Structures are given as structure tokens and as C-alpha cells.
C-alpha positions in Angstrom: 118.4 72.0 59.8 116.6 73.6 62.7 116.0 77.3 62.4 115.2 79.5 65.4 113.5 82.9 65.3 113.2 84.8 68.6 111.7 88.2 69.1 114.1 91.1 69.9 112.2 92.0 73.0 112.1 89.7 76.0 109.9 91.0 78.8 110.1 90.0 82.4 108.1 91.0 85.4 108.9 91.3 89.1 105.6 90.9 91.0 105.6 92.0 94.6 103.2 90.5 97.1 102.9 90.1 100.9 105.1 87.1 100.9 108.0 88.3 98.7 108.7 88.8 95.0 107.3 86.6 92.3 109.4 86.3 89.2 108.0 85.7 85.7 109.0 86.4 82.1 107.4 86.3 78.6 109.0 85.7 75.2 107.7 85.4 71.7 109.4 82.5 69.9 109.1 80.9 66.5 110.8 77.6 65.4 110.9 75.3 62.4 111.9 71.6 62.6 111.1 68.3 61.0 107.6 68.2 62.6 105.4 70.7 64.4 105.6 68.6 67.6 109.4 68.8 67.6 109.3 72.5 66.8 107.0 73.1 69.7 109.1 71.1 72.1 112.2 73.0 71.0 110.5 76.3 71.3 109.3 75.6 74.9 112.9 74.6 75.9 114.5 77.6 74.2 111.9 80.0 75.7 112.6 78.5 79.2 116.4 79.3 78.8 115.7 82.8 77.5 113.3 83.6 80.3 115.6 82.2 83.1 118.6 84.1 81.7 116.8 87.4 81.4 115.0 87.3 84.7 117.6 85.7 87.0 120.4 87.9 85.6 118.9 90.7 87.7 119.8 88.7 90.8 123.3 87.3 90.0 126.2 87.5 87.6 124.8 87.3 84.0 128.1 85.8 82.8 128.1 83.0 85.4 124.3 82.5 84.9 124.6 82.2 81.1 127.4 79.6 81.4 125.4 77.6 83.9 122.2 77.7 81.8 124.0 76.8 78.6 125.4 73.6 80.1 122.3 72.7 82.1 119.9 70.0 80.9 116.3 70.8 79.9 115.1 68.6 82.8 117.1 70.6 85.3 115.8 73.9 84.0 112.2 72.6 83.9 112.4 72.1 87.7 113.0 75.9 88.1 109.6 76.7 86.5 106.5 76.6 88.7 104.0 77.3 86.0 103.7 78.4 82.4 101.1 79.5 79.8 100.9 79.9 76.1 99.0 82.4 73.9 98.8 83.3 70.2 99.9 79.7 69.4 100.3 79.0 65.6 101.3 75.7 64.1 102.0 74.3 60.6 103.4 71.0 59.5 106.9 72.1 60.4 106.6 75.4 62.3 105.5 76.5 65.7 105.2 80.0 67.2 103.7 81.4 70.4 103.9 83.9 73.2 105.2 81.9 76.2 105.0 83.1 79.8 106.7 81.3 82.6 106.7 81.7 86.4 109.9 80.9 88.2 110.1 79.0 91.4 112.2 81.3 93.5 113.2 78.8 96.1 114.2 76.2 93.5 116.1 78.7 91.4 118.0 80.0 94.5 118.9 76.5 95.6 120.1 75.6 92.1 122.3 78.6 91.9 123.7 78.0 95.4 124.3 74.3 94.6 126.4 75.4 91.6 128.3 78.0 93.6 126.8 81.0 91.9 126.4 83.9 94.3 122.9 85.3 94.1 120.2 87.3 95.9 117.0 85.6 94.5 114.3 86.6 97.0 112.6 84.1 99.2 108.8 83.7 98.8 107.8 82.2 102.1 108.4 85.0 104.5 107.1 88.5 105.1 109.7 89.3 107.8 111.3 92.8 107.9 114.8 94.0 108.7 115.8 97.3 110.3 117.9 99.8 108.5 119.5 102.9 110.0 120.2 105.6 107.4 122.4 108.6 107.9 121.7 111.3 105.2 124.9 113.3 104.9 123.5 115.2 101.9 119.9 115.5 103.1 117.2 115.1 100.5 119.5 114.2 97.7 120.7 111.1 99.6 117.1 110.2 100.4 116.0 110.7 96.8 118.8 108.4 95.7 117.7 105.7 98.1 114.1 105.9 97.0 115.2 105.5 93.3 117.2 102.4 94.2 114.3 100.6 95.9 111.6 101.8 93.4 113.6 100.2 90.6 112.8 96.9 92.4 109.2 97.8 93.2 110.0 98.2 96.9 109.4 100.9 99.4 111.3 102.1 102.5 108.9 101.8 105.5 110.0 104.8 107.6 109.8 104.2 111.4 111.4 107.4 112.8 113.3 110.5 111.7 115.8 112.3 114.1 117.9 115.0 112.5 119.6 113.5 109.5 119.1 109.9 110.7 116.2 107.7 109.5 115.2 104.3 111.0 113.2 102.2 108.6 112.0 98.7 107.8 112.3 96.7 104.6 111.5 93.1 103.5 114.1 90.7 104.8 114.3 88.9 101.5 115.4 92.2 99.9 118.3 92.8 102.2 121.0 91.3 100.1 120.0 93.1 96.9 119.4 96.4 98.7 122.9 96.2 100.2 124.4 95.6 96.7 122.4 98.5 95.3 123.5 101.0 97.8 127.1 99.8 97.7 127.1 100.3 93.9 125.9 103.9 94.4 128.9 104.7 96.8 127.2 104.1 100.2 129.1 102.5 103.1 127.3 99.9 105.2 127.8 97.7 108.3 125.7 95.2 110.3 125.1 96.1 113.9 123.3 93.3 115.7 121.0 92.6 112.6 120.4 96.3 111.9 121.8 97.4 108.6 123.6 100.8 108.9 124.2 102.8 105.8 125.9 106.2 105.2 127.9 108.1 102.7 
């Protein structure tokens, strides 16, 4: 009977660059099976599922994502990975263990989620466009500090264009707009779209 041992800590990284956000994850996994080759194949497949679940759950409903990944084929999930690497590999006649890192293809993951009717805000990689945001700070510096915390959690920055009284006009990456909107809404901000300019206030 196959036995699976996975580490308690699954790490994932959000790597910003001039063209968007690159998504990658790492997991240590150990498996035993009838042969080392089968244990390795099973470990790679299970690592892929763990990494996709942990990384993409930041961009969609974890419950919906878990159900989708659980019922997906290994081939379907393989198409969501752009590259992978292995370190610390150890094998015996029936066991395999390694640290496995995988880079996710943002566009493929977003299309797969959309095709399966799972709402998401996986960022695009191909564009460095910006959107305008108009911010009204009713509570001054405390509101501004809250916004800064929201975006820094995603390794983003608010690019300030102008400050007039308690109103700030800024720019942010276009592919971050959906997630930023969700983030401010969850913190009690109101928002509206005005000709492509996102307006937010409390």
C-alpha cells in the first residue's frame, strides 16, 4: 500500500517583475511505493497538487480550488506548470524524497480556472500597463497606512501621482486591479469605477 509523507511547511513565492507577478511554490515530499520510479512519479504528481492548491488559493476560493484540483487529471495539472526543479533528491529501492519547486504558468492557470467557472484574480504576465486609482482618505494617515499594508502583503506599491488635500491619485499594475479591489473591500472600503479610474473611499 502506498504511503505518503509530506512536510508540514509548504512554501510559496510571489515574484514581482516588470511584466507582472510570477507564481512559484516549493514542497518537501517523501513517498514509498512498489518501485523507486513509481514512488518518484507519485511524489511529483502529489507535489504539483500541493503547490497549485497553496499558491492559487491566494487568488481564488480555496474550497472551489481544492474540489477542482482533487477531480483534475495529472495531465491537466501538468499543463499549468511552466517549469520545475528538484533538489536534495534521495532514492532507495522503494522510496523517493526531494525538495520540489514548480513555477506556475499564470495564463494557463487563469484560463483553466475560468473554463471551470471558478472566479479568480490570477495576475496576467504579459502586460506592464497601469490603472489609475483615486483615493479619498477620510481618516488621513491611518487610512493611507492601511492601504500600504494591503498592497505590501502582495509585494506591490502604490505609485503616487498627486496629492490634493485628502485625495490621492495613484497608479498601480493593471493585472493587480481585481485583487486590490477585493482587498480594500474586505477592509471596509467602498469603491466605484469612473471611466476606468478606480475610486475608493471609506
